[in-house]
C-alpha distance (Angstrom), angle and dihedral (degrees) to the residues before:
residue distance angle dihedral
M1 . . .
T2 3.78 . .
G3 3.83 138.8 .
D4 3.80 122.2 29.4
I5 3.77 101.2 -2.1
G6 3.83 89.6 177.1
N7 3.83 87.6 73.7
Q8 3.85 93.0 43.6
G9 3.83 102.7 54.6
T10 3.79 120.4 93.8
C11 3.83 97.8 -163.0
T12 3.84 140.6 4.6
T13 3.80 134.7 -148.6
C14 3.82 89.5 -148.5
T15 3.81 125.6 108.6
F16 3.81 91.2 -125.1
S17 3.79 107.2 65.2
E18 3.83 94.3 -149.2
D19 3.83 91.8 61.3
F20 3.79 111.7 97.7
S21 3.82 95.3 154.8
N22 3.81 119.6 135.7
Y23 3.84 117.2 -121.7
W24 3.79 119.1 -172.3
T25 3.76 139.1 172.7
A26 3.77 132.2 163.4
V27 3.83 118.2 -84.8
M28 3.84 122.0 -113.1
Y29 3.75 123.5 -128.2
F30 3.83 135.5 -167.7
K31 3.77 112.8 -132.2
H32 3.78 113.2 -151.7
T33 3.85 122.0 -146.0
N34 3.82 87.3 -111.3
G35 3.87 89.1 62.6
T36 3.84 98.9 -106.8
Y37 3.75 125.0 125.3
K38 3.83 136.6 -138.9
R39 3.76 126.5 -170.0
V40 3.84 114.0 -115.2
P41 3.82 111.7 -130.2
I42 3.82 121.3 -124.9
M43 3.81 115.7 -118.5
Q44 3.76 128.6 -143.7
N45 3.80 114.7 -102.5
T46 3.78 116.3 -127.0
A47 3.79 88.0 -116.1
L48 3.80 92.0 63.6
P49 3.85 122.5 84.5
E50 3.79 124.0 -109.9
P51 2.93 133.2 -71.7
I52 3.81 96.6 15.7
N53 3.84 117.1 146.5
G54 3.82 97.4 -111.6
G55 3.77 114.4 -85.4
M56 3.82 141.6 161.5
T57 3.82 120.9 -78.0
I58 3.79 109.6 -128.2
Y59 3.81 123.1 -158.7
Y60 3.82 128.0 -160.3
T61 3.78 104.8 -170.6
Q62 3.82 111.3 -147.3
Q63 3.80 98.2 -169.3
D64 3.74 132.3 76.5
F65 3.77 99.8 -144.7
N66 3.82 91.6 -162.8
S67 3.76 93.6 61.4
N68 3.82 105.1 36.8
G69 3.77 89.7 -105.5
N70 3.87 97.1 -61.1
V71 3.82 98.2 121.6
K72 3.79 115.5 93.7
M73 3.76 115.6 -117.8
T74 3.80 110.8 -132.8
A75 3.80 116.1 -154.5
F76 3.77 121.0 -128.6
K77 3.79 118.9 -99.1
P78 3.87 130.5 -122.3
G79 3.81 108.5 -80.8
F80 3.81 92.9 28.4
R81 3.84 116.8 141.5
M82 3.81 135.5 166.4
V83 3.77 138.9 177.0
I84 3.78 130.5 -156.4
G85 3.84 123.0 -160.7
N86 3.73 135.2 19.3
P87 3.89 121.8 -112.4
T88 3.82 92.1 -148.9
A89 3.83 94.7 57.1
T90 3.80 115.7 125.4
S91 3.84 97.5 -176.7
K92 3.81 136.8 37.4
Q93 3.83 112.1 -52.6
S94 3.85 126.7 -159.1
V95 3.81 121.0 -43.2
G96 3.75 118.5 -82.5
L97 3.80 99.0 55.9
K98 3.79 108.1 104.7
F99 3.79 148.1 149.5
V100 3.83 124.7 -144.0
C101 3.80 125.3 -159.2
L102 3.85 101.9 -140.1
V103 3.71 123.7 -140.4
D104 3.83 84.9 -179.4
K105 3.78 135.4 -18.9
G106 3.82 90.3 -81.3
T107 3.82 94.8 60.2
R108 3.85 113.5 115.3
F109 3.81 105.2 159.8
P110 2.94 149.5 102.1
E111 3.76 97.2 35.5
L112 3.81 113.9 -149.9
D113 3.79 131.7 -155.5
V114 3.86 92.5 -144.6
F115 3.77 139.4 24.5
P116 3.82 115.8 -60.7
T117 3.85 112.0 -94.8
E118 3.77 94.9 -142.4
P119 3.84 134.0 47.3
C120 3.77 113.3 -79.9
R121 3.82 116.2 -138.6
G122 3.82 94.5 -148.4
G123 3.78 101.0 33.0
I124 3.82 132.5 -101.4
M125 3.80 125.7 -68.7
T126 3.78 123.4 -155.5
V127 3.84 117.4 -153.9
H128 3.79 127.7 -160.8
H129 3.86 119.3 -175.6
F130 3.81 111.6 -171.6
P131 3.79 125.0 -149.7
A132 3.83 116.4 -90.2
C133 3.84 103.6 -156.1
W134 3.85 119.8 84.6
D135 3.76 131.8 -169.5
G136 3.78 88.3 -128.5
T137 3.83 97.6 -127.1
T138 3.88 113.8 46.8
L139 3.78 114.9 84.0
D140 3.79 100.3 -177.2
P141 3.87 123.1 -5.0
P142 3.79 119.2 -164.9
D143 3.82 91.8 -96.3
H144 3.87 92.4 44.0
M145 3.84 88.1 -136.9
S146 3.83 116.2 65.5
H147 3.83 94.1 77.4
M148 3.83 88.0 65.4
Y149 3.81 132.0 68.5
N150 3.78 122.3 -156.7
T151 3.84 118.8 -137.3
V152 3.80 91.7 153.8
R153 3.74 124.4 130.4
D154 3.75 119.4 -167.1
A155 3.85 121.1 -74.6
F156 3.85 99.0 31.3
Q157 3.76 96.9 -55.9
N158 3.82 124.4 138.8
S159 3.81 112.6 -147.9
G160 3.79 99.7 -160.5
P161 3.81 147.9 -7.4
C162 3.80 120.8 -73.6
P163 3.81 113.6 -87.1
A164 3.80 123.2 -118.9
S165 3.80 89.9 -103.0
H166 3.79 91.8 59.3
P167 3.82 103.4 22.9
V168 3.82 101.2 158.8
R169 3.82 116.8 94.7
V170 3.79 109.7 -146.7
P171 3.81 126.0 -179.5
Q172 3.77 112.6 -75.5
V173 3.76 105.8 -116.0
A174 3.78 117.7 -151.7
Y175 3.81 133.2 178.0
E176 3.84 125.6 -152.1
T177 3.84 113.1 -170.2
L178 3.81 118.6 -177.5
W179 3.83 115.4 -154.7
D180 3.79 121.0 -159.9
T181 3.80 95.4 -133.4
A182 3.82 91.9 144.9
Q183 3.80 92.2 83.4
F184 3.86 87.8 65.1
N185 3.79 96.5 48.1
S186 3.82 92.9 98.1
M187 3.80 88.6 60.9
W188 3.81 92.4 49.5
R189 3.80 100.2 94.6
S190 3.80 118.8 -146.4
G191 3.77 111.3 -92.9
D192 3.82 94.8 15.8
P193 3.86 117.8 124.3
N194 3.78 122.1 -109.2
P195 3.80 107.9 -58.6
F196 3.87 97.2 -161.4
V197 3.81 123.1 98.7
M198 3.76 134.3 -179.9
S199 3.82 116.4 -118.1
Y200 3.78 92.7 -99.7
D201 3.85 89.0 61.1
D202 3.83 100.4 -97.6
S203 3.78 115.2 147.7
R204 3.83 95.3 172.8
G205 3.76 99.7 52.6
Y206 3.78 98.5 -134.8
G207 3.80 89.2 119.7
T208 3.80 95.8 57.4
H209 3.80 110.3 139.7
A210 3.79 143.1 165.3
D211 3.79 139.7 -157.5
Y212 3.87 129.8 -144.0
V213 3.82 126.9 -168.6
F214 3.81 114.7 -177.8
G215 3.77 115.3 -127.1
W216 3.83 111.4 152.9
K217 3.82 113.1 142.3
G218 3.79 118.9 -106.1
D219 3.83 114.1 -44.1
S220 3.84 94.4 -26.5
L221 3.86 95.9 118.5
Q222 3.79 91.9 46.4
R223 3.76 89.9 50.9
A224 3.84 89.6 53.0
M225 3.78 92.6 48.7
D226 3.85 91.6 50.4
S227 3.80 92.9 48.1
G228 3.79 130.1 84.1
C229 3.86 89.6 -159.7
M230 3.80 99.3 74.5
F231 3.82 95.9 125.1
N232 3.80 109.6 -1.1
G233 3.81 97.3 50.1
C234 3.83 129.4 -138.5
E235 3.72 137.2 -127.8
N236 3.77 90.1 -87.5
G237 3.80 92.8 46.2
R238 3.81 133.7 -108.4
P239 3.81 120.6 -46.3
L240 3.84 94.0 -125.6
L241 3.79 134.7 61.6
S242 3.82 118.7 -126.4
Q243 3.80 134.9 -159.4
S244 3.83 134.5 -149.3
V245 3.82 124.8 -95.4
Q246 3.83 88.1 -112.3
Q247 3.79 90.6 58.1
M248 3.80 92.1 47.5
N249 3.82 92.4 49.7
A250 3.78 92.1 47.5
C251 3.83 91.8 62.0
Q252 3.83 105.1 94.6
V253 3.79 134.7 172.4
K254 3.81 117.0 -136.3
D255 3.81 116.5 -123.0
M256 3.77 104.7 -109.9
V257 3.81 97.7 175.4
G258 3.83 106.3 46.0
E259 3.79 93.5 -147.8
D260 3.80 124.0 144.1
T261 3.83 104.0 -115.5
G262 3.82 96.0 -175.3
A263 3.80 94.7 -109.5
S264 3.83 93.8 139.2
N265 3.84 104.2 16.2
F266 3.79 142.2 25.4
I267 3.84 116.4 -87.4
A268 3.78 131.3 -160.2
R269 3.72 98.7 -124.9
L270 3.78 139.5 14.3
P271 3.79 113.1 -87.4
S272 3.84 115.7 -82.1
D273 3.84 90.1 15.3
N274 3.81 101.6 133.6
G275 3.79 96.5 -32.0
A276 3.75 136.8 -61.1
Q277 3.78 123.3 11.2
P278 3.83 117.0 -117.9
T279 3.75 110.9 -152.5
V280 3.77 120.2 -122.3
P281 3.81 108.7 -134.8
T282 3.81 95.3 -167.4
A283 3.79 94.1 53.7
P284 3.86 114.7 119.6
T285 3.77 119.2 -91.5
T286 3.76 125.8 -118.3
T287 3.80 140.5 175.4
V288 3.78 114.3 -70.7
V289 3.79 111.8 -141.3
T290 3.83 130.1 -162.8
P291 3.81 112.4 -60.4
Q292 3.79 117.7 -86.0
P293 3.79 118.7 -82.7
T294 3.77 118.1 -84.9
T295 3.81 104.0 -125.2
T296 3.84 108.8 148.0
I297 3.77 114.0 -111.6
V298 3.72 109.8 -142.4
N299 3.75 126.6 167.9
P300 3.82 100.8 173.8
Q301 3.72 103.9 -157.9
P302 4.01 135.4 76.3
S303 4.03 136.0 119.4
A304 3.75 111.9 64.3
P305 3.80 147.1 150.0
A306 3.77 118.7 -78.0
G307 3.78 116.0 -83.7
P308 3.77 141.3 126.3
T309 3.79 115.3 -6.6
V310 3.77 121.1 -99.6
P311 3.85 117.0 -121.4
K312 3.72 119.8 -123.2
Y313 3.87 113.7 -72.0
G314 3.86 89.1 18.9
Q315 3.80 123.9 125.7
C316 3.82 114.8 -93.5
G317 3.80 106.5 165.8
G318 3.77 151.2 -2.0
T319 3.76 142.5 118.8
G320 3.80 110.3 -35.6
Y321 3.79 95.1 2.3
T322 3.83 114.5 146.4
G323 3.79 102.0 177.9
P324 3.82 132.5 97.1
T325 3.76 118.0 -58.0
A326 3.81 102.5 -167.0
C327 3.83 113.8 98.1
A328 3.79 125.4 -141.2
A329 3.73 118.2 -98.5
G330 3.80 112.4 -71.2
S331 3.83 96.8 31.7
T332 3.78 137.2 72.0
C333 3.80 133.5 -153.4
Q334 3.78 109.8 -99.8
K335 3.78 125.0 -171.8
L336 3.81 112.7 -127.5
N337 3.81 96.6 173.4
D338 3.81 138.6 -27.5
W339 3.81 93.0 -75.2
Y340 3.81 102.2 39.9
S341 3.78 138.5 46.6
Q342 3.80 122.0 173.7
C343 3.86 135.6 -162.5
V344 3.78 105.0 -115.2
């Protein structure tokens, strides 16, 4: 899927009905001591209305904290995409990639660079703060990152003005994803290391990453950035249209892979790790929570001329992709869906 995806979508799971953007981050898994895995469900944030089917909370910060709010926020353009984080990282990455050990859904601090080392009573939250300075011209470079510049401090704070190389201040996009890890705490034996891993087999958390593809209809996001009535409303009404929880929940994405992802049972390997996942009938049982949220996963890029090799877990193919397709030694390019292939 390429071009103006805001005009291509037929439904959205977002509160604002003009938002057809794609928001993605890696899934979290619980790894049992017997070596099997089970997908950790996403919980509903307290900011989301009942009875929504889980889901991320997405922020578009209107204010430049470094300039008392006097810098104009320029909305993203059709075809814009950006990524934050690197799944191959083995040490702390840039600021804005955090974990929070939740006491309850309202917990926001302290922010950790890696997975919590003890069971969390309220679950674990992953936080992804994207850069907020754009070069003003490039929509999606091959690395999905170089067109952006990061002035972000932790907790929605910008640390300086945009540089001349990236002069355009765009909304700071941030994801909060709440994972219901508490249901597995009884299987986290005292003294054992963190049993949770991300879907690309990362048990530390340094490789946490997220993907954003802009898809707001027309000038709706710019109207929101220009308005002081985003949440409180004005005499002339709010600048954005909203939809009901029932409409949000009705928007579903068809399974295009047919692979057991461990949502309702323990599986022997992480998804896409050497093929299909056989179930493990003797694995321990656990509470099954509402199915995962239905945000569309779109990575518009694969099928390209030969070039540099792609590192493991990098993108190597898919509809519209123009980057390299050869994987580094030790990994092969595997199709996950029509839009995304990955070196595994």
